[in-house]
Backbone bond lengths (Angstrom), bond angles and torsions (degrees), N, CA, C in turn:
res aa  C-N    CA-C-N  psi(-1)  N-CA   C-N-CA  omega(-1)  CA-C   N-CA-C  phi
1 X - - - 1.467 - - 1.517 109.57 -
2 X 1.318 117.73 128.93 1.440 123.84 177.05 1.536 108.86 -89.17
3 X 1.338 117.45 112.20 1.449 119.50 -174.54 1.511 112.73 -65.14
4 X 1.361 117.18 -23.21 1.459 119.77 178.13 1.518 111.50 -69.36
5 X 1.337 117.22 -28.52 1.454 119.57 176.87 1.520 112.22 -65.38
6 X 1.324 115.60 -35.55 1.451 120.08 177.09 1.512 110.11 -68.05
7 X 1.325 116.72 -45.81 1.459 120.76 179.24 1.521 110.26 -59.81
8 X 1.326 117.76 -40.11 1.474 120.08 179.68 1.520 110.71 -66.28
9 X 1.337 117.19 -39.97 1.470 120.16 176.95 1.538 110.63 -59.96
10 X 1.307 117.30 -38.58 1.453 121.17 -179.24 1.524 111.35 -68.73
11 X 1.327 117.53 -46.30 1.469 120.17 178.35 1.519 111.13 -66.11
12 X 1.306 117.43 -35.64 1.465 120.44 176.97 1.524 109.90 -65.28
13 X 1.335 117.64 -43.46 1.460 120.68 176.91 1.518 112.42 -60.85
14 X 1.330 115.45 -42.81 1.459 119.76 178.49 1.520 111.02 -62.52
15 X 1.342 116.66 -44.43 1.455 121.16 -177.00 1.510 112.83 -69.98
16 X 1.360 116.11 -32.54 1.461 119.14 -176.20 1.523 112.88 -88.22
17 X 1.345 117.43 -37.36 1.466 119.57 -167.84 1.516 114.42 -120.66
18 X 1.308 119.07 -19.18 1.473 120.23 -174.13 1.525 111.78 -107.28
19 X 1.291 117.82 -60.26 1.455 121.03 -171.96 1.543 112.86 -62.02
20 X 1.359 119.02 -35.30 1.471 117.00 176.78 1.540 113.50 -62.58
21 X 1.366 117.21 -21.44 1.434 121.87 179.57 1.532 113.10 -95.54
22 X 1.341 116.33 -7.98 1.475 118.66 -179.49 1.510 110.79 -66.65
23 X 1.339 115.02 124.13 1.445 124.10 -174.91 1.509 113.05 59.27
24 X 1.355 115.17 23.17 1.453 119.11 178.88 1.523 110.64 -140.33
25 X 1.328 117.39 25.23 1.459 121.58 -178.85 1.546 110.28 -74.33
26 X 1.321 115.02 133.06 1.455 119.90 174.23 1.533 108.25 -82.45
27 X 1.316 116.98 163.22 1.459 120.71 -176.93 1.534 110.73 -58.82
28 X 1.313 118.30 -36.81 1.462 121.75 -179.52 1.498 114.40 -76.99
29 X 1.342 117.65 -5.03 1.457 122.10 -179.04 1.523 112.74 -87.20
30 X 1.329 117.68 -4.02 1.457 121.78 -172.65 1.525 110.59 -122.56
31 X 1.335 117.49 136.49 1.462 121.39 174.68 1.528 107.61 -140.02
32 X 1.331 115.37 167.76 1.460 121.58 178.01 1.518 110.29 -115.53
33 X 1.324 116.06 131.05 1.457 121.35 173.79 1.537 110.34 -93.93
34 X 1.305 116.32 -17.55 1.468 122.99 179.35 1.508 107.35 -177.11
35 X 1.344 118.57 -178.24 1.458 120.45 -179.51 1.559 112.32 -56.19
36 X 1.329 115.46 120.66 1.476 121.30 -178.71 1.530 114.14 58.01
37 X 1.312 116.75 16.65 1.475 121.96 -179.54 1.542 107.73 -108.19
38 X 1.307 116.06 89.47 1.438 122.44 -173.71 1.503 112.62 -88.02
39 X 1.310 115.82 153.28 1.463 124.51 167.96 1.519 107.31 -136.52
40 X 1.317 117.00 138.81 1.442 120.50 -177.72 1.528 109.87 -128.42
41 X 1.307 115.78 171.62 1.451 120.52 175.61 1.521 110.61 -61.18
42 X 1.335 116.68 -29.96 1.464 119.57 176.45 1.516 111.17 -62.21
43 X 1.334 117.62 -46.15 1.472 122.42 177.65 1.560 110.61 -55.76
44 X 1.304 114.60 -51.81 1.447 120.85 -173.40 1.527 111.65 -65.44
45 X 1.332 114.94 -47.78 1.468 119.42 -176.08 1.550 112.09 -71.26
46 X 1.340 115.82 -36.93 1.439 119.14 179.02 1.535 111.22 -67.27
47 X 1.323 117.07 -36.05 1.464 119.10 177.86 1.520 111.06 -67.81
48 X 1.293 118.24 -40.31 1.471 121.05 176.45 1.519 109.87 -61.49
49 X 1.328 115.82 -44.35 1.481 122.80 179.86 1.550 109.32 -59.32
50 X 1.325 115.64 -52.32 1.460 120.65 -177.00 1.530 111.76 -65.92
51 X 1.318 116.86 -39.51 1.457 118.40 -178.49 1.554 109.92 -59.51
52 X 1.274 117.55 -42.24 1.457 121.72 178.50 1.546 111.41 -64.78
53 X 1.312 114.87 -47.81 1.485 117.85 -176.20 1.527 111.60 -68.45
54 X 1.340 117.69 -40.33 1.436 118.74 -178.01 1.528 112.17 -68.15
55 X 1.338 117.73 -33.73 1.465 119.80 177.89 1.514 110.62 -72.45
56 X 1.336 117.19 -21.43 1.468 118.48 171.25 1.514 113.08 -72.32
57 X 1.344 115.43 -27.02 1.470 120.61 177.30 1.531 111.78 -78.92
58 X 1.313 116.35 -51.87 1.499 122.88 172.94 1.536 105.29 -140.96
59 X 1.286 116.78 120.24 1.455 121.84 -174.25 1.514 110.96 -85.19
60 X 1.349 114.65 80.86 1.469 122.24 177.16 1.538 106.33 -132.06
61 X 1.345 116.11 168.72 1.466 117.61 -178.88 1.518 113.05 -59.24
62 X 1.309 115.68 151.16 1.481 122.70 177.60 1.534 107.09 -118.15
63 X 1.324 114.58 124.34 1.461 120.39 174.04 1.511 108.81 -106.22
64 X 1.313 116.43 106.38 1.459 121.89 -179.76 1.498 111.87 -109.26
65 X 1.315 115.74 155.31 1.484 119.43 179.94 1.510 111.63 -60.50
66 X 1.326 117.95 -43.67 1.464 120.32 -175.70 1.536 111.06 -74.87
67 X 1.334 116.88 -35.01 1.441 119.04 177.01 1.536 109.70 -66.86
68 X 1.328 117.35 -33.14 1.445 121.20 177.84 1.525 111.70 -69.09
69 X 1.324 116.21 -31.02 1.477 118.38 175.68 1.525 111.63 -62.16
70 X 1.339 116.17 -30.00 1.464 121.45 177.01 1.529 111.91 -85.68
71 X 1.350 116.93 -31.52 1.440 122.37 -177.66 1.550 109.26 -134.53
72 X 1.337 117.74 85.75 1.475 120.49 -174.35 1.496 115.13 -60.24
73 X 1.339 118.73 -15.52 1.457 120.61 -179.79 1.533 112.93 -84.37
74 X 1.322 115.93 -6.45 1.463 120.23 -174.81 1.532 113.99 -57.32
75 X 1.334 119.92 -44.45 1.477 119.00 -179.84 1.510 115.14 -63.72
76 X 1.317 116.99 -16.58 1.464 118.64 179.72 1.515 113.57 -59.55
77 X 1.331 117.49 -26.43 1.476 119.84 -178.11 1.512 111.26 -71.96
78 X 1.323 118.89 -16.56 1.463 120.82 -178.25 1.488 113.02 -63.81
79 X 1.322 117.43 -28.71 1.474 120.69 -177.73 1.503 112.18 -68.97
80 X 1.355 117.35 -30.89 1.462 121.00 -169.57 1.530 113.15 -120.13
81 X 1.310 120.39 -15.57 1.454 120.73 -176.22 1.543 110.30 -67.06
82 X 1.303 116.82 141.90 1.459 120.32 178.09 1.511 111.28 -66.76
83 X 1.336 116.92 -29.45 1.466 122.26 175.43 1.546 108.49 -158.38
84 X 1.346 114.36 151.71 1.456 119.85 179.34 1.519 110.15 -164.85
85 X 1.286 116.07 156.34 1.469 123.13 170.24 1.527 108.74 -97.73
86 X 1.334 115.83 149.85 1.472 122.54 170.38 1.514 106.39 -125.77
87 X 1.339 116.93 133.83 1.467 121.33 -174.02 1.526 110.32 -132.16
88 X 1.342 115.69 130.11 1.449 121.51 163.87 1.534 106.15 -118.54
89 X 1.338 116.41 101.96 1.471 118.79 -171.49 1.500 114.09 -66.70
90 X 1.349 117.49 -36.97 1.477 121.84 173.96 1.520 106.42 -140.37
91 X 1.324 115.82 96.47 1.463 119.89 175.38 1.512 106.55 -82.61
92 X 1.333 118.88 133.43 1.430 123.06 -176.12 1.529 110.74 82.45
93 X 1.342 115.03 43.88 1.453 119.32 -178.80 1.542 110.87 -61.38
94 X 1.319 118.49 -31.46 1.476 121.02 176.32 1.541 109.84 -54.32
95 X 1.356 115.62 -46.17 1.437 119.49 -179.62 1.519 111.97 -67.05
96 X 1.325 114.55 -41.01 1.475 120.74 179.58 1.547 109.09 -58.62
97 X 1.304 116.02 -46.66 1.476 120.97 -178.96 1.539 110.39 -62.10
98 X 1.330 117.12 -36.30 1.438 120.85 -175.34 1.558 112.46 -94.58
99 X 1.313 115.75 13.18 1.455 118.61 171.07 1.496 117.13 81.32
100 X 1.349 118.15 15.56 1.467 122.22 178.38 1.529 109.76 -94.66
101 X 1.323 116.02 141.91 1.456 120.70 -179.06 1.520 111.97 -74.17
102 X 1.315 119.11 -6.35 1.459 122.30 -174.43 1.524 111.51 -83.23
103 X 1.366 114.70 61.43 1.438 121.47 169.59 1.529 107.93 -128.74
104 X 1.314 117.77 169.34 1.434 120.59 -172.05 1.516 110.78 -147.11
105 X 1.327 115.79 160.83 1.488 124.87 168.78 1.505 106.32 -112.81
106 X 1.327 117.90 127.02 1.461 119.88 -176.69 1.525 112.59 -130.81
107 X 1.320 114.41 140.32 1.473 120.90 179.27 1.540 107.53 -139.90
108 X 1.337 115.07 142.45 1.480 121.18 172.25 1.533 108.69 -130.28
109 X 1.310 113.35 151.01 1.463 120.42 171.05 1.504 106.41 -113.64
110 X 1.333 116.08 127.74 1.443 121.30 -176.49 1.518 111.45 -116.08
111 X 1.337 114.48 142.24 1.454 121.23 174.90 1.543 108.24 -130.82
112 X 1.323 115.45 126.37 1.465 120.96 178.88 1.525 113.20 47.70
113 X 1.351 114.73 43.89 1.437 120.60 172.96 1.542 115.37 86.25
114 X 1.325 118.36 -2.21 1.417 123.27 -177.03 1.525 111.67 -116.50
115 X 1.327 118.58 137.05 1.455 122.12 176.87 1.543 107.86 -75.66
116 X 1.308 117.93 111.87 1.462 122.03 -177.62 1.513 113.22 -102.81
117 X 1.320 117.46 -12.81 1.478 120.64 174.91 1.532 107.84 -150.22
118 X 1.321 115.57 144.37 1.461 119.86 -178.07 1.517 111.23 -144.13
119 X 1.315 115.90 147.80 1.470 123.42 178.37 1.538 108.47 -135.06
120 X 1.344 115.89 133.07 1.467 122.33 172.24 1.500 107.22 -127.84
121 X 1.319 116.29 122.69 1.481 122.55 179.18 1.520 108.74 -115.31
122 X 1.322 116.99 131.35 1.457 123.66 170.06 1.534 106.63 -100.78
123 X 1.316 118.64 97.01 1.467 119.97 -171.42 1.526 115.45 -57.77
124 X 1.343 118.03 -35.98 1.451 118.30 -172.01 1.557 111.96 -82.91
125 X 1.319 117.21 -16.55 1.481 119.98 174.48 1.516 112.42 -105.43
126 X 1.349 115.87 -19.98 1.462 120.58 -174.95 1.494 115.55 83.63
127 X 1.336 117.11 -2.82 1.472 119.64 -178.73 1.560 110.69 -66.04
128 X 1.313 114.41 134.23 1.475 120.83 -178.56 1.502 110.63 -132.34
129 X 1.341 115.75 116.42 1.454 123.09 177.29 1.536 107.94 -99.48
130 X 1.311 116.15 134.73 1.483 120.93 176.89 1.524 108.16 -136.04
131 X 1.312 115.98 140.33 1.443 122.01 173.62 1.497 110.72 -139.22
132 X 1.320 118.05 133.50 1.479 123.01 179.95 1.528 106.96 -130.21
133 X 1.307 116.47 131.62 1.450 120.99 -176.97 1.518 112.66 -54.03
134 X 1.312 115.93 123.60 1.453 121.12 179.36 1.496 114.89 81.61
135 X 1.332 118.96 -1.70 1.491 120.70 -176.90 1.518 111.72 -124.10
136 X 1.302 118.99 6.29 1.458 122.01 175.78 1.505 114.08 86.30
137 X 1.319 114.68 -178.65 1.449 122.47 -178.46 1.547 108.93 -125.17
138 X 1.317 114.72 146.90 1.462 120.08 -178.62 1.528 111.36 -134.21
139 X 1.327 114.73 153.47 1.454 123.11 169.33 1.537 107.31 -122.55
140 X 1.317 115.12 115.14 1.463 121.16 -176.95 1.505 111.92 53.64
141 X 1.366 114.49 41.23 1.454 119.92 174.46 1.545 114.86 84.55
142 X 1.324 118.20 -6.05 1.448 120.77 -179.11 1.518 108.60 -106.33
143 X 1.356 117.77 137.69 1.455 120.04 -177.43 1.533 112.38 -58.41
144 X 1.331 114.61 138.47 1.482 121.23 174.29 1.535 106.00 -88.02
145 X 1.327 118.31 120.10 1.458 119.37 -179.93 1.517 112.06 -60.18
146 X 1.309 115.71 142.41 1.482 120.18 177.68 1.516 109.41 -64.56
147 X 1.333 116.35 128.69 1.468 122.13 -175.54 1.549 107.79 -78.77
148 X 1.335 116.02 123.88 1.436 120.80 176.79 1.531 108.80 -126.87
149 X 1.335 115.87 99.41 1.457 118.99 -177.67 1.507 110.83 -73.67
150 X 1.331 118.39 -21.01 1.452 120.25 177.25 1.498 112.18 -56.19
151 X 1.324 118.62 -34.97 1.478 120.96 178.38 1.513 109.86 -64.53
152 X 1.350 117.17 -38.58 1.456 121.55 179.15 1.549 109.59 -66.75
153 X 1.341 116.32 -42.23 1.450 120.39 -178.14 1.531 110.68 -63.00
154 X 1.337 115.81 -36.91 1.483 119.18 -178.51 1.529 111.79 -66.44
155 X 1.364 116.12 -19.95 1.451 118.91 179.77 1.548 110.52 -96.22
156 X 1.329 117.29 15.82 1.454 121.11 174.83 1.498 114.52 108.98
157 X 1.311 118.94 -1.31 1.463 120.40 -179.50 1.528 110.22 -81.53
158 X 1.335 117.12 138.36 1.449 121.14 -178.15 1.539 109.25 -120.75
159 X 1.349 115.66 170.36 1.446 119.62 178.64 1.520 111.74 -60.47
160 X 1.314 117.28 -29.83 1.445 121.06 -178.71 1.494 113.32 -69.72
161 X 1.329 118.53 -11.75 1.476 121.82 178.34 1.509 112.79 -101.44
162 X 1.330 117.92 6.52 1.465 120.42 -179.28 1.505 111.00 -67.64
163 X 1.332 115.32 156.01 1.466 121.68 176.54 1.517 108.24 -115.80
164 X 1.349 115.86 110.19 1.427 119.69 -175.30 1.523 114.08 -112.92
165 X 1.310 115.40 164.90 1.460 122.80 174.28 1.513 107.07 -130.15
166 X 1.335 117.13 132.23 1.442 119.87 -179.82 1.501 110.64 -150.93
167 X 1.315 117.27 140.65 1.457 122.66 175.35 1.506 109.39 -106.82
168 X 1.309 116.27 123.77 1.480 120.78 178.58 1.524 110.82 -95.59
169 X 1.295 116.75 -3.14 1.470 120.33 -168.78 1.497 113.50 -56.92
170 X 1.329 117.78 -39.50 1.479 120.65 -173.24 1.531 112.08 -110.86
171 X 1.323 118.73 16.21 1.456 119.60 -176.18 1.528 110.14 -92.99
172 X 1.303 118.64 -71.96 1.462 121.98 173.95 1.531 107.55 -162.21
173 X 1.322 118.38 164.55 1.454 120.66 -172.53 1.540 113.38 -61.15
174 X 1.313 118.20 -26.55 1.461 119.90 -176.80 1.534 113.47 -97.11
175 X 1.344 115.49 6.42 1.470 118.86 -171.70 1.520 112.63 -64.69
176 X 1.326 118.13 -34.80 1.449 119.21 -178.68 1.539 110.93 -60.11
177 X 1.339 116.33 -42.25 1.437 119.32 177.98 1.551 111.96 -66.29
178 X 1.324 114.64 -38.79 1.433 120.02 179.60 1.546 111.34 -63.74
179 X 1.334 116.24 -40.00 1.449 120.16 178.98 1.555 110.46 -66.82
180 X 1.289 116.69 -36.87 1.458 119.23 176.36 1.497 111.54 -62.33
181 X 1.341 118.71 -38.28 1.442 122.42 177.78 1.541 110.42 -66.37
182 X 1.343 116.52 -36.63 1.461 121.25 -177.52 1.511 113.29 -65.07
183 X 1.339 116.67 -22.46 1.461 120.02 -177.91 1.534 112.72 -61.09
184 X 1.323 116.73 -24.20 1.451 119.85 179.58 1.499 112.80 -62.88
185 X 1.353 116.22 -29.70 1.463 118.72 -175.58 1.528 113.44 -108.92
186 X 1.341 117.16 -23.32 1.469 118.16 -177.55 1.523 112.91 -127.75
187 X 1.318 117.59 21.72 1.436 119.65 170.66 1.534 115.03 82.24
188 X 1.314 114.08 -179.03 1.444 123.24 -176.07 1.555 111.60 -57.33
189 X 1.341 116.36 134.40 1.461 120.96 177.71 1.505 107.28 -121.27
190 X 1.330 116.62 116.88 1.461 121.91 -179.72 1.510 111.00 -103.32
191 X 1.315 116.13 163.45 1.483 121.27 174.54 1.519 110.14 -73.64
192 X 1.328 118.05 147.97 1.456 120.63 177.98 1.518 112.26 -68.23
193 X 1.291 116.39 167.34 1.484 122.94 -179.29 1.516 113.43 -74.72
194 X 1.321 118.09 -11.62 1.481 122.35 -168.74 1.521 109.75 69.42
195 X 1.309 116.37 28.29 1.474 122.89 172.42 1.528 106.37 -155.06
196 X 1.336 115.32 103.35 1.469 120.43 -176.75 1.551 110.62 -59.11
197 X 1.322 115.46 -35.40 1.468 120.52 -178.26 1.517 112.95 -61.96
198 X 1.332 117.96 -24.16 1.461 121.16 174.90 1.535 111.26 -96.09
199 X 1.332 117.98 -33.50 1.460 119.02 175.82 1.523 111.15 -59.79
200 X 1.324 116.44 -45.08 1.468 119.52 179.80 1.516 111.02 -68.63
201 X 1.332 118.37 -32.75 1.464 120.50 176.23 1.535 110.16 -64.54
202 X 1.337 116.56 -40.41 1.478 118.96 175.92 1.510 110.94 -57.52
203 X 1.315 116.44 -41.13 1.470 122.56 179.47 1.524 109.80 -62.95
204 X 1.314 116.21 -48.11 1.460 120.34 -177.16 1.535 112.83 -65.70
205 X 1.331 116.40 -28.71 1.468 119.69 -178.74 1.525 112.30 -93.00
206 X 1.339 117.31 -0.81 1.453 119.93 175.35 1.512 114.67 86.77
207 X 1.291 117.97 8.25 1.468 120.94 177.26 1.519 110.83 -71.20
208 X 1.318 116.17 -33.83 1.460 122.22 175.21 1.523 109.52 -127.64
209 X 1.316 116.79 164.54 1.466 121.10 -175.51 1.543 114.77 -108.40
210 X 1.327 116.04 -24.69 1.441 118.47 176.72 1.510 108.85 -157.55
211 X 1.320 116.40 161.29 1.453 121.24 179.00 1.493 110.69 -144.42
212 X 1.334 116.80 134.99 1.458 123.34 -179.53 1.515 108.47 -118.77
213 X 1.333 116.60 123.39 1.446 121.94 176.26 1.509 109.71 -114.47
214 X 1.315 116.09 134.48 1.458 119.60 179.81 1.538 111.33 -94.59
215 X 1.317 118.43 -26.79 1.470 120.55 174.58 1.494 107.48 -105.16
216 X 1.347 117.40 126.97 1.457 120.89 -164.88 1.528 113.82 -125.46
217 X 1.319 115.92 49.38 1.490 119.51 176.89 1.529 109.11 -59.23
218 X 1.323 115.17 142.30 1.459 121.08 -177.12 1.516 113.29 -56.15
219 X 1.365 115.72 -43.27 1.467 117.38 -176.98 1.523 113.67 -66.27
220 X 1.343 117.87 -20.59 1.460 120.79 178.84 1.522 111.81 -83.06
221 X 1.320 118.74 -26.12 1.475 120.66 -167.67 1.536 115.20 -126.53
222 X 1.320 119.26 -27.39 1.450 119.60 -179.88 1.509 112.93 -58.35
223 X 1.362 119.69 -43.73 1.457 119.32 179.08 1.526 112.91 -58.57
224 X 1.362 114.84 -45.10 1.464 118.39 -177.89 1.534 111.63 -69.91
225 X 1.341 116.18 -31.68 1.458 117.79 -176.82 1.526 112.45 -56.91
226 X 1.312 116.12 -41.41 1.474 120.58 -178.82 1.520 110.07 -67.91
227 X 1.322 117.47 -31.74 1.456 121.96 -177.54 1.525 110.96 -78.48
228 X 1.321 117.36 -51.31 1.472 119.68 -173.68 1.515 111.53 -66.02
229 X 1.320 118.81 -34.66 1.452 119.90 179.36 1.533 110.65 -61.20
230 X 1.306 116.31 -35.67 1.475 119.82 -179.93 1.529 111.95 -77.02
231 X 1.342 117.24 -12.01 1.469 121.17 -176.81 1.534 111.42 -107.79
232 X 1.343 117.63 18.86 1.448 121.23 173.00 1.529 115.77 90.53
233 X 1.329 116.29 21.02 1.456 119.67 179.50 1.539 110.63 -112.12
234 X 1.323 115.07 151.11 1.438 121.99 167.92 1.527 108.28 -100.12
235 X 1.318 115.96 133.16 1.491 121.52 175.18 1.515 106.10 -125.04
236 X 1.355 112.20 108.47 1.479 119.82 -179.01 1.500 108.92 -142.68
237 X 1.308 115.38 164.76 1.458 119.36 175.45 1.518 109.59 -75.50
238 X 1.320 115.78 155.40 1.450 121.02 -172.70 1.507 113.57 -62.56
239 X 1.348 116.61 -22.19 1.467 119.28 176.26 1.504 112.49 -84.29
240 X 1.345 117.25 4.73 1.470 121.33 177.52 1.522 114.76 94.85
241 X 1.328 117.23 -7.89 1.445 120.42 -179.28 1.539 113.25 -75.95
242 X 1.327 117.07 154.40 1.456 121.68 178.75 1.487 110.87 -60.02
243 X 1.350 115.89 149.88 1.438 120.92 171.21 1.512 109.32 -87.43
244 X 1.351 116.37 110.33 1.450 122.96 175.75 1.524 105.51 -120.13
245 X 1.343 118.00 115.03 1.445 121.19 -171.32 1.535 115.29 -57.46
246 X 1.343 116.06 -26.92 1.445 118.97 -179.33 1.512 115.53 -86.17
247 X 1.310 116.21 2.65 1.490 121.76 -176.65 1.524 108.83 -124.49
248 X 1.313 117.54 123.27 1.449 120.61 178.41 1.533 110.50 -76.54
249 X 1.326 115.56 157.86 1.460 118.84 -176.91 1.488 112.30 -176.36
250 X 1.332 114.99 -158.11 1.453 123.11 -175.69 1.537 110.45 -68.95
251 X 1.353 117.13 166.66 1.459 119.52 175.35 1.499 113.64 -49.98
252 X 1.347 116.29 154.19 1.435 123.98 -169.03 1.528 110.23 -108.12
253 X 1.336 117.90 121.41 1.446 122.47 -177.89 1.527 108.89 -114.30
254 X 1.348 115.09 131.84 1.473 122.24 173.98 1.521 107.10 -121.63
255 X 1.318 115.78 129.09 1.469 122.43 179.77 1.514 108.54 -156.50
256 X 1.342 118.42 159.30 1.481 120.52 175.09 1.536 110.53 -53.59
257 X 1.310 115.59 144.74 1.469 121.73 -174.56 1.542 111.86 -47.75
258 X 1.329 116.67 -46.06 1.462 120.86 -170.47 1.542 112.62 -67.06
259 X 1.337 116.82 -30.99 1.469 118.25 -174.42 1.525 112.87 -107.97
260 X 1.328 118.39 -2.76 1.470 118.84 -177.15 1.511 111.29 -55.52
261 X 1.336 120.95 -47.21 1.497 118.13 -178.78 1.512 113.04 -58.53
262 X 1.351 118.71 -40.57 1.453 120.89 -177.95 1.518 111.64 -67.87
263 X 1.338 115.54 -42.96 1.471 118.22 178.60 1.503 110.88 -65.47
264 X 1.315 117.26 -42.33 1.458 121.99 178.58 1.518 111.35 -59.76
265 X 1.336 116.72 -44.80 1.463 119.12 178.16 1.510 111.73 -61.15
266 X 1.294 117.75 -43.02 1.483 120.74 -179.34 1.508 112.85 -64.63
267 X 1.326 116.16 -38.31 1.455 119.75 179.41 1.527 112.86 -78.75
268 X 1.311 116.48 -43.48 1.476 119.46 -176.64 1.538 111.64 -65.55
269 X 1.301 117.97 -25.58 1.460 121.12 -179.68 1.529 110.23 -75.11
270 X 1.343 118.37 -13.85 1.443 121.19 -178.28 1.514 115.79 -119.95
271 X 1.362 115.11 -23.00 1.459 119.45 -172.87 1.527 107.64 -115.70
272 X 1.326 116.82 134.70 1.435 121.47 176.64 1.529 111.53 -57.96
273 X 1.310 117.93 134.02 1.457 119.82 176.89 1.507 111.60 -93.33
274 X 1.324 117.56 6.14 1.450 121.35 177.25 1.543 109.53 -77.64
275 X 1.359 118.78 122.64 1.430 120.38 -177.78 1.521 111.90 -71.08
276 X 1.346 115.44 150.83 1.463 122.71 173.74 1.513 107.12 -117.73
277 X 1.341 115.86 155.65 1.464 120.35 179.43 1.516 110.53 -68.05
């Protein structure tokens, strides 16, 4: 598989189906799947576009966010399929609808239940993150340095000065208070952007140090999983289990390898690891 063919398919989808609608959506182009959960003609058309192009690259099943809305059983095949694509045609549709550039196009390639390659495109900036198992991670074709927080700690930085992102929305009713308590030991915890493709980019660029997601749909996290692992991060569920996109489980924590256990301990002692729908 030529990873540049996937990147080209994504930029073509953005140029053909997404960017022409950015800040130009008609009233009939927008619908709601739930509270603040938007879907637009850009989402639908870009997923159709990408599904066709990706199957021309490698002809395996495609699990897309919008196709899953029509067939909720579709992601079940990710656990057992020898290979599959995962697509989020417009991650951060809320932002897209409201005219913010903080949306993304995301694709993952999975083998035997594991994301082995991932792509995140920010259409309005042109930034493209790619990660391939065993081959490193890049931003716009340049290697992303492996993140080593241990070096920062040796210069006086402590866990209490970390900058985290966590969503309590889907964990449990008391999680917001628990996360506030956790700040004493692992630093400031901010709300996520409502676009995983930008939250993970913040992590890769060093703006934040860890991110905890309570809702773990494959299209939101499989693309990033392949990238962050190659950039020196551990991405596992808060109960310590592996992150397998086709298997539901506890909230998902991503942090640099050296500090993941400490951050996980601090969070798991306060936040329920029982997943919610």
